[in-house]
C-alpha positions as CSV (number, residue, x, y, z in Angstrom):
1,M,-22.7,135.4,136.8
2,A,-24.1,138.8,137.1
3,K,-23.3,141.6,135.1
4,K,-21.3,144.2,137.1
5,S,-22.1,148.0,137.1
6,R,-20.0,150.6,136.1
7,K,-19.2,151.4,139.8
8,Q,-18.5,147.8,140.5
9,Q,-16.0,147.3,137.6
10,Q,-14.1,150.3,138.7
11,Q,-13.9,149.2,142.2
12,S,-12.6,145.8,141.0
13,G,-10.1,147.8,138.5
14,S,-12.0,146.6,135.6
15,T,-13.7,148.8,133.2
16,P,-16.1,148.0,130.6
17,A,-13.0,148.5,128.1
18,T,-11.1,145.9,129.7
19,V,-14.2,144.0,130.0
20,A,-15.1,144.0,126.4
21,L,-11.4,143.0,125.4
22,S,-11.7,140.2,128.0
23,A,-15.1,138.8,126.5
24,A,-13.8,139.1,122.7
25,G,-11.0,136.8,123.8
26,T,-8.3,139.6,123.0
27,A,-4.6,139.9,124.5
28,F,-4.0,143.1,126.0
29,T,-2.0,144.3,128.7
30,V,-3.4,147.0,131.2
31,H,-0.7,149.4,132.4
32,S,-1.7,151.8,135.5
33,Y,-0.1,155.0,136.9
34,D,-0.9,157.5,139.2
35,H,-2.8,160.2,137.5
36,D,-1.8,163.8,138.4
37,P,-5.1,166.2,138.0
38,A,-2.7,168.8,137.4
39,S,-1.3,167.5,134.4
40,P,-2.2,169.9,131.3
41,S,-2.3,166.7,128.9
42,Y,-3.7,163.5,130.2
43,G,-1.9,161.5,127.1
44,E,1.5,163.2,127.6
45,E,1.1,162.1,131.2
46,A,0.4,158.7,130.4
47,A,3.3,158.2,127.9
48,E,6.0,159.7,130.4
49,A,4.5,157.5,133.4
50,L,4.5,154.3,131.5
51,G,8.0,155.0,129.7
52,V,6.1,154.4,126.0
53,P,7.3,156.9,123.6
54,A,4.4,159.2,122.5
55,D,4.0,158.1,119.2
56,R,2.8,154.6,120.6
57,V,0.1,156.2,123.0
58,F,-2.9,157.4,121.5
59,K,-6.0,159.5,122.4
60,T,-9.4,159.2,122.0
61,L,-11.1,162.3,121.1
62,V,-14.9,162.7,120.1
63,A,-15.9,165.0,117.6
64,D,-19.2,166.0,115.8
65,V,-19.2,165.4,111.9
66,D,-22.2,166.9,110.4
67,G,-24.1,166.1,113.6
68,E,-23.2,162.7,114.1
69,L,-20.5,162.0,117.2
70,V,-17.6,160.2,115.6
71,V,-14.4,158.8,117.7
72,A,-11.1,159.8,116.4
73,V,-8.2,157.7,118.0
74,V,-4.6,159.4,117.4
75,P,-1.1,159.6,118.5
76,V,-0.8,161.9,122.0
77,A,2.2,163.2,120.2
78,G,-0.1,164.9,117.6
79,S,-3.5,166.5,117.1
80,L,-6.6,165.6,115.1
81,D,-7.0,166.9,111.7
82,L,-10.7,167.6,111.7
83,K,-10.9,168.0,107.9
84,A,-9.2,164.7,107.4
85,L,-11.7,163.2,109.9
86,A,-14.7,164.7,108.5
87,S,-13.1,163.2,104.9
88,A,-12.4,159.7,106.3
89,V,-16.2,159.3,107.6
90,G,-17.7,160.8,104.2
91,G,-18.8,164.2,106.1
92,K,-18.3,167.6,105.2
93,R,-17.3,169.3,108.6
94,A,-16.2,168.3,111.9
95,A,-15.7,170.0,115.2
96,M,-14.8,168.9,118.6
97,A,-17.9,167.7,120.4
98,D,-19.4,169.1,123.4
99,P,-17.8,167.6,126.3
100,S,-20.5,166.5,128.1
101,A,-22.1,164.9,125.0
102,A,-19.0,163.1,124.7
103,E,-19.2,161.9,128.2
104,R,-22.8,161.0,128.4
105,T,-23.0,159.0,125.0
106,T,-19.6,157.0,125.6
107,G,-20.2,156.4,129.4
108,Y,-16.4,157.6,130.2
109,V,-15.2,161.1,131.7
110,R,-12.7,163.0,129.6
111,G,-9.4,162.0,130.2
112,G,-10.6,158.4,130.3
113,I,-12.8,158.0,127.1
114,S,-11.9,154.5,125.4
115,P,-12.4,153.7,122.2
116,L,-13.7,150.3,123.7
117,G,-16.7,149.2,125.8
118,Q,-18.8,152.7,125.2
119,R,-22.2,153.0,126.3
120,K,-23.1,153.6,122.8
121,R,-20.7,152.0,119.8
122,L,-19.7,155.3,118.0
123,R,-18.2,155.1,114.6
124,T,-14.0,155.1,114.8
125,V,-11.6,156.3,112.6
126,L,-8.0,155.1,114.0
127,D,-5.0,157.3,112.7
128,A,-3.2,155.3,110.0
129,S,0.3,155.8,112.1
130,A,-0.6,152.9,114.4
131,D,-0.1,150.3,112.0
132,T,3.7,151.0,112.6
133,H,3.7,149.6,115.5
134,P,3.3,146.3,116.7
135,T,1.1,147.6,119.7
136,I,-0.3,150.6,121.2
137,C,-1.7,151.9,124.3
138,V,-5.0,153.6,124.3
139,S,-7.5,154.2,127.3
140,A,-8.9,151.4,129.4
141,G,-11.8,153.7,130.5
142,R,-10.3,155.6,133.3
143,R,-7.7,158.3,133.9
144,G,-4.3,156.7,135.1
145,L,-5.2,153.2,133.6
146,E,-4.2,152.7,129.8
147,V,-4.5,149.1,127.4
148,E,-1.7,147.8,125.4
149,L,-3.1,145.9,122.4
150,T,-2.3,145.5,118.7
151,P,-3.7,148.1,116.3
152,R,-5.4,145.1,114.5
153,D,-7.4,144.1,117.3
154,L,-8.4,147.7,118.0
155,T,-9.5,148.2,114.6
156,T,-11.6,144.8,114.6
157,L,-13.3,145.2,117.9
158,T,-14.1,149.2,117.3
159,Q,-15.1,148.3,113.6
160,A,-12.9,151.3,112.8
161,T,-11.9,152.8,109.7
162,V,-8.2,153.5,109.2
163,S,-6.8,156.8,107.7
164,T,-4.7,159.4,108.1
165,I,-6.4,161.9,110.7
166,A,-3.5,163.1,112.5
167,R,-1.1,166.2,112.3
168,P,2.7,165.7,113.8
């Protein structure tokens, strides 16, 4: 079977993230909602639209740690502690990555960056609070589309480090 292009995947309802989950044989649930472009927070919009507590919906952020792009997955109810992220990957300084560099490297648009199925696999750190939930939701690779899976499966598939990197 021929591999679908990103455009074909989006038209068929799949994304590189859902393709990666399916290929790995991982159990997951896709949740979709109508994205409002005027929403000030993609993550909070997802939590509200899905009726899921904001501490169970995780946002995917891309940071620059000592010149290396790193993915941070933190609850939408909190914010990323850049110093803790740098420490978690053995770095000294972290700053949010340039949005265009994050999009170009991951293959996703801002607000739809998934920790799964990225164009170039980046080192990933998942906030330790994920382990307090049986399942969490992360972007499925498109605004208005989330996947629900176990924190363990997300950690395994992304080869993530688990560390406390979020602030309330």
